[in-house]
LOMINU-281521 format. One record per residue: x, y, z of N, C-alpha, C, CB in turn; residue in one letter. Coordinates in pm, whole numbers, plus 50000, padded with zeros to 5 digits. Glycine has a CB too. Example, Ala and Ser with C-alpha at 12.3 -4.5 7.8 and 13.67 -1.06 7.14 Angstrom:
LOMINU-281521
513194943150780512304955050780513204967050780511314955350905A512854977550708513674989450714512905000350787514084994050572S
//
This chain:
LOMINU-281521
329007711989144329467722889232330207733489150330397717489344M329837745989160330477756789085331737761289155329517768589067T332577768589082333827773489138333597782989253334647780389031K332467790089251332207800089354331707793989484331217810189304A331427780989482330907774789603332037768989685329897763889568E331847768689816332797762189904332117750089966333317771890014T332907742290040332437729390085332217729190234333407718690046E331117722990275330777722190416330337708190451329697732390452T330757703390566330287690590617329177693090718331437682390680L328137684790721327107686390823327647683390961325917677490793P327117690291060327537688291199326617677991261327507701691280I327187667291314326387656891375326177659991523327047643091356S324967656391574324697658491715324437673091747325837653391797G324547676491875324327689991923325577698391896323967690092074D325487708791810326687716591778327217724691895326387725891664P326397726292001326837733992117327427725192228325677741992172M327417711992206327887702692310329297697792276326907690692323L330307701292358331657696492332331777681392353332647703792422P332567675092267332907660992284334277659992348332867653392149R334497649892434335807648692499336857642692406335687640192626P337997649392398339137644492322340357644292413339397653192196Y341177634192397342397633092477343587638792401342667618392515A344447645892471345667651192412346657639692396346277662692500V347107637292274348047626492247349467631292222347577618592129R349597643792179350937648992152350907664092153351477643692018R351947670092209352157684592203353597686792159351867691492342V353797693692047355147695991997355347710791970355407687891869S356547715591992356877729691974357307732191830357997733892072K356637741691765356967745291627357937757091623355687748591549E357637767591700358457779591711358467783591859357897791391620T359187794091897359207797792039357837800092101360007809992056P356827804192022355507806892081354377799192013355217821592073D354707789291931353687782091856353867766991872353747785991708T352747760191895352767745891924351737738591838352507743292073F351987725791811351017717191745350527706791844351627710291620S349197704791844348577694991933347857684491850347587701892030L347927671991893347207661091833346207655791935348177649991784S344927654991894343857650591983343187637991926342807661792003L342697629692018342017617291980340717616092059342917604992004E339647611891992338337610992056338347600892171337267607191954S337687604892282337577596092397336237588692399337747603992525E335297592692313333967586692315333647579792184332927597092344G332407574892175331957568092054331737577891939330677560392081E331247589991972331007600091868332317606391826330017610991918A332717603791704333997608691653333757619391549334837597091594D334217631591577334057642691483335327645991410333567654791555G336187635891387337487638691328337457639891176338447627891367S336317637191111336207639090967335957653890938335087630290907T336767659690852336637674090825337097676990683337467682390926F336717688790636337177693790507338337703490532336017700790429K339377703290449340457713090463339897727190468341457711690348P340277734890569339807748490585338797750290697339207753190458G338207739290747337247740390856337957742390990336357727990861Q337167745891092337737748191224336887741291330337837763291254F337477739891448336777734891567336777745591675337427721891619N335837744391767335877752091891336467742891997334437757291932M337607746992054338297738992155338027744892293339827738392126L337557736292383337187740592518338247735692616335777735192558W338947745192678339887741892786339097743392916341177751192784V338767732592977337857732693091338397741493204337617718493142F337527750493251337907759593358338597772093311338767752593452G338857772993179339577784693126338757791893020340937780493068V338327784692916337557790992810337577783092682338057804792784G336897788292581336767781692452337297790892343335297777792425E337907785092240338467793292134338417785892001339917797292167L338247793491890338207787291757339607784891702337407796091659P339867772791657341177769391602340987761591473342007761291704I341647765791366341587758591240342257744991253342257766691128S341707735191183342287721691184343457721591086341217710791145I344607717191135345817717891052346377704191016346877725891123S345657693391048346167679991023345777674490888345697670791128G346087661790868345817654690743344367649990741346777642690726D343557654290642342167649790635342037634690620341467656490519P343077628090571343037613690553343387605990678343957609890445G343837612890782344217606290908343007605991001345417613690977N342057597090974340827596391050341107591691193339807587090982H340397597691287340547593891426341347603891507341187580591436G342097612491440342897622591511342667636391450344397618891507R342747646391534342667660291492343937667291534341417667291552L344437676091447345677683191478345447698191461346837678291388E346077705791550345937720391550347307726591573344927725091658Y347527738091512348727745891538348287759091601349567748291407T348787761691721348267772491806349397781591851347517766691928V349177794491837350127804291892349667808292031350267816891800R350557807492128350227810692267350267825792287351207803592364S349077832092290349007846692300348077851492411348547852492169V347427842392482346487846392588346277834992685345137850792528G345377837092781345157826992885344687813592827344147832092985N343697814192736343127801792684344137794392596341857804692604A344817801492506345787794792420346977789592501346267804192310T347397797092604348507792492689348107779692762348927803392790H346867779292813346397767392883346297755592787345027769992949A345897758292662345757747592564347107741392530345077752792438L348087749692500349387744292459350167738792578350207754992388V349687741692701350337736592822349737723392868350237746792933S348747718192794348117705492831349137694092829346937702392737C348987685092925349827673292929349177662092847350067668693075E349997652992798349477641392726348527633592817350637632292675V347337630692766346337623592844345247632492900346987616392954G345487645592905344457654792953343317655692852345067668792979E342147660092899340967660692815340667674992772339787654792888T340327676692644339917689392586338557687392522340977694692482V337667697192535336367696492469336457701492326335327704592546G335777694492235335837697992093334417699192037336647687392012V334117710491975332877712191900333197713891751332067724491953R332307708691669332497710391526332797697091456333617720191500G333307697691332333887709291264332817718891211334757704591149P333247731491196332357742091153332907748891028332147752291265F331997755790959332397764790852332627758290718333627771690891G332987766490622333247762190485334707758190470332897773290384T334967749890372336327745290347336867750790216336377730190345G338137747690191338757751390064338107743289951340297749090068W338037748689830337277742289720338067731089653336887752689615P338307720389724339127709589670338467702489552339427699589779M337147700889558336467694289447336527702889321334997691189483E336277715889337336307724889222337717726289165335787738589262A338737723289247340117724789203340677712389135340977728189321A339907701589133340407689289070340777691588924339357677989081R341947686488887342427687988750343147701088724341287686688656G343217709688823343827722888806345057724288895342807733988837R345917734188863347027737588951346477744189077348047746888880D347157742089189346757748489314347917757189363346367737889422I347627769989384348607779589433348207783189576348687792289341V349067780089671348827782489813349717793989857349087769689898V349117804489914349887815989964349567817690111349567829089884I350577816790196350357817290340351297827190406350557803390401A350787833790509351587843090588351557838990734351077857490572G352727836590793352807833190935352067820390968352257844391018G351247821091073350487809391117349347806291020349947811591257I349147814790919348157812090815348477799690733348037823990725G349687794190750350007781690682349247769990744351527779090688L348867771190872348197760190941346857756390876347957763891087A345947765990846344687762090781344857757190637343747773790781P346027760090577346297755790440347057742590434347077766390367L347607738490544348357725890549347507713890506348897723590689R346217712890548345397701690500345227701590348344047702190565P345257713290284345177713890138346387706790078345107728590088V347557709490133348787703290082348737688290102350017709290151I348297683790220348147669490244347197663290142347627666890386Y346067669990120345047664590029345587663189887343797673690029E346327673289841346897672689707347937661389697347547686289669V348827660489795349877650389789349327636289808350937653189894L348227634989882347597621889902346827617189779346657622290021N346427626789693345667623589572346327630689454344157627889586H347607627789434348437635589342347907635789199349827630289342R347317624889154346857624289016345617632788991346567609888977R344947636889098343717644589082343967659489061342837642789204D345217663889080345517678189073346737680688985345747683889215Y346867693188940348027697088861349187700988950347667708588767G349887711388913351017716088992350557721389128351787726888916R351437719989227351217725989359352327736289382351197715089473L351927748789401352877759589427352577765489564352827770589316V353547765389654353397770889789354307782989804353707760289897L353697794489834354437806689864354187809890011353997818789770L355247809890090355097811290235356007822190289355397797990305Y355407831390367356177841990430356027841790580355757855490375G357127843890652357127844490798357837857090843357797831990859A357647860790969358277872891019359787871691023357757876091157R360297860391068361727858191082362007843391068362247863691218S363267839291054363577824991044363057816791161365067823091032P363057822391280362607814891397361087812791397363027822091524R360367820191311358907818991305358417809891193358287832691288D359317803691120358937794891010358337781891066360157791690918V357127778591023356447766391067356827754490980354927768491065L356687742591039356777729890966358047728990880355537728190878Y359177731690938360417732090861360707718990787361577735390953R360567707890858360857694990796359877691990684360807683690900K358607695590704357617693090600357837702090479356217695190655E358227714490502358517723290389359607717290301358957737290439L360647711790365361727705590290361237693090217362897701990383A360397685190284359857673090222358937676390106359097664690325S358057686290124357137690190018357887694889894356197701190067W358977702189915359717707789802360337696989714360817717189851S360467684889767361057673789691360007665589616361837664789784R358747668889634357687661189568357577665389421356337663289641Q357127656189334356997659589192355917670189169356667647089110P356127678389070355177688789031354827697989148353907682388976E355827700489233355597708789352356727718989365355507699989481T356337731589387357317742289408357027748989541357277752589291Q358037749789627357897755989759358887767589767358147745589873V358357779489792359187791489806358887797989940358927801489689L359947801590011359807807390145360567820490154360307797490253T359997829890229360677842590254360397846990396360227853290153T361227856090448361017861890581361097876990571362067856390684V360447883790666360467898390665361857903690696359457903890766D362537897290788363927900890817364677888090854364017911590933Y365927886990806366647874490820367657874190932367337871490695G368817879390907369917878291004371097871590937369477870291130G372207871291009373447866190951373367851490915374577868391046L372557843890988372487829490964371447825590860372197822291093S370667835190812369607832190714370147834190574368367841090738W370067823890491370577824490354369457823690251371587813390330H368207824790298367077824390207366647838190163365917817290271G365437838890108364907851390055364387860190169363797848689953R364457873290149363967883090245363017892390173365137890990312V361847894690232360857903590173359457898490197361107905190024G358477906390156357087902290171356797890090085356147913690136M355737882790120355407870590045355107873689899354217863490110V354637885789869354347889289730355607889889644353637902689725T356797891189706358037891389627358337877589568359207895989714T357657867289617357907853789568357227851189433357427843589670L356277859589395355547857289271356467856989150354487867789252F357537864789152358407865389034359217852589017359337877389044K359277844289123359987831589113359047819689090360807829389238Y357757821989105356787811089100356457807288955355507814889174A356297794288933355897789288801354377788288799356577775288768R353737798688749352287799888756351647798288620351897813188817L350437792188622349597791388503348197795988545349577776688441R347987809088552346747814588609345477809588543346767829388601P345537806788413344327802688341343857788688380344567803188193D344717780988446344347767388486344607764988635345107757188402R344517775688714344867774788856343757779688948346127782588882S343797774689070342987779789181343957784389289341987768889235V343757796689339344637802189442343927802489576345107816389404A344657798989682344097798689817345067806089908343857784089866M344557815989983345417824490064344897825590206345547838390002A345827825990302345467827890442346637834690513345107814290510C346307844390595347307851690671346687864490723348547854790584G347517873790771346977886790815346207893590702348107895890865P345147900890736344317906890633345097916390543343157914390696E346047923690599346827932890517347637924990414347767941590606I348127913290453348857904790360347947899990248349487892890433M346747895290285345817889990184345347900990090344617883390251M345277913190139344877924390055345887926189941344767937390138R347177925589974348207927089872348327914489786349557930189937F348147902789846348247890289772347167889389666348167878289867V345917892589702344827891789605345047901489488343487894589673T345567913389518345847922889411346937917489319346267936489469R347967911589378349057905989296348567894289213350227901689385E347677886089269347137874989192346377880189069346217866489280L345637890889085344917896688971345897902088867343977907889017E346967908188913347987913188821348597901588742349087920888898I348777890188809349347878388745348397872088645349727868288848Q347107875888649346137870588554345087861388612346857863488450G345037860088744344017851788808342677858988806344417848188952F341617851488780340267856888790339827856988936339287848788703K339027866788974338587867689113337837855189158337707879889131R337117848889067336387836789101337267824789125335427833688993G338557825789090339507814889112340407817489233340367812788987D340087827989310340867831489429339997829389552341387846189421I340537822689654339827820189779340677824889895339457805189794Y340027830589997340727835290115340027830090240340807850790118V340797828190346340237823990475340327835590572340987811390530S339187839490627339097851090715339077846790862337857859390682M339447855990950339417853491093338637864591163340837852291151E337837860691259337147870191346336957863491482335767874691285R336557871091580336347865891715335057857891720336307877391819N335157844791706333977836191700333667830491839334187824691598M332397830291873331967825492005331067813291997331237836592079K329977814291918329017803191913329357793291802327607808491892C329927798191692330337790191576329187785991486331067778091623A327957789991517326817785991435325967797791392325947776091512V326497809891400325807821591346324737827591435325207818191219G324747824391566323727829791656324147842791725323387819491761F325407843491770325797854391860326157867291788326957849991943C326617866591665326947878491588328337884091612325967888991618G329147877591694330487882791722331367883491597331167874191826H331147874191504332037873491388331427879591263332417859091361C330467888591278329827894491160330827902391078328657903491202Q330767900290948331667906690853330817911890738332787896890803Y330377924390749329397929490655328127921390669329937928990510G327587915890560326367907690568326657893090604325627908290436P327927889590624328307875790645328657872990792329487872190556H328537860290829329057855490956330217846090923327947848291043F331407849390974332597841690940332427827090978333817847491009I331817824391095331717810691143330827802091056331197810491284C329797807990996328787800390921328987801690771327397805090959K329247813690723329417816190580330867814390536328927830090545D331777814490630333207812590605333697800890689334007825490637G334977800490726335947811290709336487812890567337097809190801P336287802590482336787803590346335737810190258337167789490290V336157820690187335267827990097335897829089958334957842090153F335097828389852335607832489721335907847489726334577829089607P337037851289671337457865289678336437874589614338797867089611Y335797870389505334847879289438333607881989524334427873489304D333397873889627332247875789715332507886189824331877862589779R333777887889863334077896989974335117907589937334567889190094I335377909189809336447918389766336237932489820336517918789614Q335017937689814334757951289860334977952590010333327955589824R334677942090085334887942390229336357941490264334107931090298L337057932590197338487930690225339297943190193339037918790145L338847951090097339567963190059339357974690158339137967689922D338437972990252338187983390352339067980790474336677983890391K339927990290505340827988890619340037989890750341927999690614Y340497981790848339927981990984338467978490990340117995491044E337937971090890336537967090894336357955390989336027963490754L
//
């Protein structure tokens, strides 16, 4: 497998047919963001996934929406998602009671290049809820620590109240060969951490660009600046990967809702090598 390739798992069964999953846990991460844990109710279990892939979650009677898988790839049998409540479907999803049933399709799309990254440092850059699709990468590295070099996490949130996975951030920072840096756009009197865009964290990061793979997810404007800063730091475009978001409906490249230039995010992404989409990412409002 070359560095420019991403990883995909085959979809078993009918990709358009949701499988029933039971809600096992709903926990509040921030005032408007929740994590859900789902468990298969049937014999067909689609809980095996690659870090970076997503599922289509069907809230019966409300609608279907694409959500990145944010759980541990090694925790077979359960799927975890971190969801911001911003509309009818997401509000209905995070309002589910334990024991209720949700339809799940997938997993779909390409994953982060974990195989290509073996033996190398991994630099994770996340903005806001963009940490959720990158969380499985961190689990994968920590679960197979000898297979990877240093792990550097640069994470930016809007404010202290919007910081995800607080306990895990603290736990990750204590792991060997791991550096975790966090910043917020604006702090307040009770915030004693760093303030500024996530790119301001680069000057504190212990980076070795010649032996690293960088993975970024967040708002497109953030990734635009992050990719430029990575190049300034000495990263090659072929060693930078980004996860894109678009309004996905079918998840298998039929409907065209998620078209991004010549690509379909659901089928060709969401994870792309930066050198493959650099010209598109540099175009505002595309």
